[in-house]
ZAMARGU-4260 file (C-alpha; in steps of 0.2 Angstrom, whole numbers, plus 5000, padded with zeros to 4 digits):
<rodrens>
0) 5239/5025/5068 | 5221/5023/5073 | 5224/5004/5075 | 5237/5008/5088 | 5226/5020/5097
5) 5211/5008/5096 | 5222/4994/5103 | 5229/5006/5118 | 5211/5012/5122 | 5201/4997/5119
10) 5211/4981/5117 | 5221/4984/5133 | 5207/4988/5143 | 5198/4973/5149 | 5179/4974/5153
15) 5176/4976/5172 | 5169/4960/5182 | 5150/4957/5179 | 5139/4957/5195 | 5121/4955/5195
20) 5112/4972/5197 | 5101/4965/5211 | 5117/4961/5221 | 5125/4978/5218 | 5127/4989/5234
25) 5127/5004/5221 | 5109/5001/5216 | 5102/4997/5233 | 5111/5012/5241 | 5106/5025/5227
30) 5088/5019/5228 | 5088/5025/5246 | 5094/5043/5241 | 5085/5058/5233 | 5086/5069/5219
35) 5101/5068/5207 | 5108/5053/5216 | 5092/5043/5215 | 5088/5047/5197 | 5102/5036/5190
40) 5097/5020/5200 | 5079/5023/5195 | 5083/5025/5176 | 5095/5011/5177 | 5081/4998/5180
45) 5075/5000/5162 | 5093/5000/5155 | 5098/4987/5142 | 5114/4984/5152 | 5104/4981/5168
50) 5093/4969/5159 | 5108/4959/5152 | 5115/4958/5170 | 5128/4972/5170 | 5129/4985/5184
55) 5136/5002/5189 | 5153/4996/5191 | 5154/4992/5173 | 5156/5010/5169 | 5160/5018/5186
60) 5172/5006/5193 | 5172/5002/5212 | 5167/4987/5221 | 5148/4984/5221 | 5150/4969/5232
65) 5153/4979/5248 | 5137/4981/5257 | 5131/4996/5265 | 5131/4987/5282 | 5148/4978/5279
70) 5159/4992/5273 | 5149/5007/5268 | 5150/5017/5252 | 5168/5023/5256 | 5174/5005/5252
75) 5163/5003/5238 | 5169/5019/5230 | 5188/5016/5234 | 5199/5022/5220 | 5211/5008/5224
80) 5197/4996/5218 | 5196/5005/5202 | 5182/5018/5206 | 5183/5032/5193 | 5166/5041/5198
85) 5158/5050/5183 | 5169/5046/5168 | 5177/5062/5160 | 5168/5067/5144 | 5184/5065/5133
90) 5185/5047/5139 | 5167/5041/5137 | 5169/5034/5119 | 5184/5024/5124 | 5176/5018/5140
95) 5160/5012/5130 | 5172/5004/5117 | 5181/4994/5131 | 5166/4982/5130 | 5158/4986/5113
100) 5174/4983/5104 | 5178/4967/5113 | 5172/4953/5102 | 5173/4939/5115 | 5165/4950/5128
105) 5150/4955/5117 | 5148/4938/5111 | 5142/4933/5128 | 5128/4946/5128 | 5124/4949/5110
110) 5133/4938/5097 | 5125/4948/5082 | 5131/4965/5090 | 5144/4975/5079 | 5161/4978/5087
115) 5167/4991/5075 | 5157/5006/5080 | 5171/5014/5089 | 5183/5012/5075 | 5170/5019/5063
120) 5167/5034/5076 | 5185/5038/5074 | 5183/5041/5056 | 5168/5052/5057 | 5167/5071/5059
125) 5161/5069/5077 | 5175/5057/5081 | 5189/5067/5074 | 5184/5083/5083 | 5181/5073/5099
130) 5199/5065/5098 | 5206/5082/5095 | 5198/5088/5111 | 5182/5097/5105 | 5170/5095/5120
135) 5154/5100/5110 | 5154/5086/5097 | 5143/5071/5100 | 5149/5056/5108 | 5140/5039/5113
140) 5130/5046/5128 | 5123/5061/5118 | 5114/5049/5106 | 5110/5034/5116 | 5108/5041/5133
145) 5116/5037/5150 | 5108/5027/5163 | 5092/5023/5154 | 5100/5016/5138 | 5087/5007/5128
150) 5089/4994/5114 | 5090/5002/5097 | 5074/4993/5092 | 5064/5000/5106 | 5051/5012/5099
155) 5055/5025/5113 | 5074/5024/5111 | 5082/5040/5105 | 5090/5031/5091 | 5075/5022/5085
160) 5071/5027/5067 | 5056/5038/5071 | 5066/5047/5084 | 5083/5049/5076 | 5080/5067/5068
165) 5074/5073/5085 | 5089/5067/5093 | 5101/5074/5080 | 5092/5091/5082 | 5096/5092/5100
170) 5113/5098/5094 | 5110/5103/5076 | 5095/5114/5079 | 5105/5123/5093 | 5112/5140/5086
175) 5124/5142/5101 | 5131/5125/5099 | 5133/5126/5080 | 5140/5143/5079 | 5158/5138/5081
180) 5156/5126/5066 | 5146/5138/5054 | 5133/5124/5052 | 5115/5129/5048 | 5102/5125/5061
185) 5087/5123/5050 | 5090/5105/5044 | 5077/5098/5056 | 5064/5111/5052 | 5067/5108/5033
190) 5066/5089/5035 | 5050/5089/5046 | 5041/5097/5031 | 5049/5084/5018 | 5040/5069/5010
195) 5053/5058/5019 | 5048/5064/5037 | 5029/5062/5032 | 5032/5044/5027 | 5042/5040/5043
200) 5035/5051/5056 | 5016/5052/5051 | 5014/5035/5042 | 5027/5026/5052 | 5035/5019/5037
205) 5052/5013/5044 | 5059/5011/5026 | 5059/5030/5024 | 5076/5038/5027 | 5080/5049/5042
210) 5097/5058/5046 | 5108/5042/5049 | 5102/5034/5033 | 5110/5048/5022 | 5124/5054/5034
215) 5128/5037/5043 | 5127/5035/5061 | 5144/5030/5070 | 5153/5036/5055 | 5143/5051/5052
220) 5149/5063/5038 | 5141/5075/5026 | 5140/5068/5009 | 5152/5076/4997 | 5145/5083/4980
225) 5151/5067/4971 | 5143/5055/4983 | 5125/5063/4985 | 5118/5053/4970 | 5126/5037/4978
230) 5117/5040/4994 | 5100/5044/4986 | 5103/5029/4974 | 5103/5017/4989 | 5084/5019/4989
235) 5081/5026/4972 | 5091/5015/4962 | 5082/5015/4945 | 5082/5035/4945 | 5101/5034/4949
240) 5105/5022/4935 | 5096/5033/4922 | 5104/5049/4929 | 5121/5040/4929 | 5120/5038/4910
245) 5112/5055/4906 | 5120/5070/4899 | 5116/5079/4915 | 5129/5069/4926 | 5144/5077/4916
250) 5135/5094/4916 | 5132/5094/4935 | 5150/5088/4939 | 5157/5102/4928 | 5146/5114/4937
255) 5150/5108/4954 | 5132/5104/4957 | 5126/5089/4968 | 5116/5077/4957 | 5099/5074/4965
260) 5099/5088/4977 | 5101/5101/4963 | 5083/5097/4957 | 5075/5089/4973 | 5084/5099/4987
265) 5092/5089/5002 | 5083/5091/5018 | 5068/5099/5011 | 5063/5086/4999 | 5045/5087/4993
270) 5033/5075/4984 | 5038/5076/4966 | 5025/5082/4953 | 5024/5086/4935 | 5025/5104/4939
275) 5044/5101/4942 | 5046/5096/4923 | 5044/5108/4908 | 5046/5127/4905 | 5033/5135/4916
280) 5039/5149/4928 | 5040/5137/4943 | 5047/5122/4934 | 5065/5116/4939 | 5071/5114/4921
285) 5071/5133/4918 | 5083/5136/4932 | 5097/5130/4920 | 5090/5130/4903 | 5087/5146/4894
290) 5072/5149/4882 | 5076/5143/4865 | 5089/5131/4870 | 5089/5113/4866 | 5087/5108/4884
295) 5072/5120/4885 | 5063/5113/4870 | 5066/5095/4876 | 5059/5099/4893 | 5044/5107/4885
300) 5041/5091/4874 | 5044/5079/4889 | 5031/5087/4900 | 5019/5090/4885 | 5020/5071/4881
305) 5017/5065/4900 | 5002/5077/4902 | 4995/5071/4886 | 4996/5053/4891 | 4989/5057/4908
310) 4974/5066/4900 | 4971/5051/4888 | 4971/5039/4902 | 4959/5050/4912 | 4947/5051/4897
315) 4947/5032/4895 | 4945/5029/4914 | 4929/5041/4914 | 4922/5031/4899 | 4925/5014/4907
320) 4918/5019/4924 | 4902/5026/4916 | 4900/5010/4907 | 4904/5000/4922 | 4890/5010/4933
325) 4878/5006/4919 | 4881/4988/4921 | 4892/4985/4906 | 4906/4972/4906 | 4922/4981/4905
330) 4933/4973/4918 | 4946/4968/4904 | 4949/4986/4898 | 4949/4993/4916 | 4963/4980/4920
335) 4972/4985/4904 | 4970/5003/4910 | 4981/4999/4925 | 4995/4995/4913 | 4993/5012/4905
340) 4995/5020/4922 | 5011/5010/4925 | 5018/5017/4909 | 5014/5034/4915 | 5023/5031/4931
345) 5038/5023/4921 | 5038/5039/4910 | 5040/5050/4925 | 5054/5039/4931 | 5062/5039/4913
350) 5064/5058/4913 | 5079/5056/4925 | 5089/5049/4910 | 5084/5065/4899 | 5083/5054/4884
355) 5069/5060/4873 | 5068/5045/4862 | 5068/5033/4877 | 5053/5043/4885 | 5044/5044/4868
360) 5044/5024/4867 | 5036/5023/4884 | 5023/5036/4880 | 5019/5028/4864 | 5016/5012/4873
365) 5005/5021/4886 | 4995/5030/4872 | 4991/5014/4863 | 4984/5006/4879 | 4974/5022/4883
370) 4967/5022/4865 | 4962/5004/4866 | 4954/5007/4883 | 4945/5022/4876 | 4939/5012/4861
375) 4932/4999/4872 | 4923/5012/4883 | 4916/5020/4868 | 4910/5003/4861 | 4903/4999/4878
380) 4893/5015/4879 | 4887/5013/4861 | 4881/4996/4865 | 4872/5003/4880 | 4864/5016/4869
385) 4858/5003/4857 | 4851/4993/4870 | 4842/5007/4878 | 4835/5012/4861 | 4829/4994/4858
390) 4821/4993/4875 | 4812/5010/4872 | 4805/5003/4855 | 4800/4986/4864 | 4792/4996/4877
395) 4782/5007/4865 | 4776/4991/4855 | 4771/4983/4871 | 4761/4999/4876 | 4752/5000/4859
400) 4748/4982/4860 | 4741/4984/4878 | 4731/4999/4872 | 4724/4989/4858 | 4720/4975/4869
405) 4710/4986/4881 | 4700/4994/4867 | 4696/4976/4861 | 4690/4971/4878 | 4679/4987/4880
410) 4671/4983/4863 | 4667/4965/4868 | 4660/4971/4885 | 4647/4982/4876
</rodrens>
């Protein structure tokens, strides 16, 4: 069905003739006007289509070769010459697709550009409602803009990674617009306080996820309960592999609980900490595991083991740093200590498998490293103490000898 619709809307609509923007009477005329009639021509100067040699007629139709002096705007905007004026909102997606879904046409301008965005859009929540006639759902121009469309890679583009959340929020944070769909409007507020937003928006880490990384872009859809972990697992693959083999996967499925989001939330994802583990009042585990249950006991043991390793590593670090500041050679143990910290990090990841023996194995490896480093630190400080005592004795002997020598000199002087 969609293949037929796509062919009728796209395959049967050839792209309009290309004319240089500099030669377009549309641009030249509108630059001489004011207000709303000037703004499109002014913005279009920075548009990616303008830079690739396309002009107004590509979307609006008409004859841009008719000059102001030779024919006037009436001839340029002649319906008989294909002029459509402002495209109806319900036809915008198909209009954009008339070029962007045409492989031969797009190859001329950008051989690497995808030509399946429109087909993908039709499968999305937005696309389905759009085709059904809903005028409020997002279409191409809502995300990409109209006359000042920028390349996706442009930092000031509304669909650049650091701007995507703000762009989505223009609709999804609008209570009036979302009222008809019973969709919450606090997603952007929650996301803005998340560890993902901090990495992306504050630290400019383009690898951090934003809306479209989890929901998709042209094929946007909310992840179902069964797909949440797969979405998160695209980045957090090790944690997902562990969870996939854990007893919690079956329990969460039976309880109709989303995998990762049950413990970490979805939009409001905060930096993880050891406080989430265990049986303290604010720990995540106690929301499901009652006191006295096996899960409760295992959660307490897992946190206790991790905190114990952390304390052992910290004790060893302090000893080695004291020795290093005193001038002792402890570079080897300090290097080994980094391996111990790796085991601590590994242990915090292994908890996603909820396999106590597997965690215990990692903790034992870390504890051995911590014990070895502490022993090296103790030996270095013992040697330092021994050296200081030896130095004190040597200085004392030298002082006694100096005193005796002075006494002797005074006697010889008398």
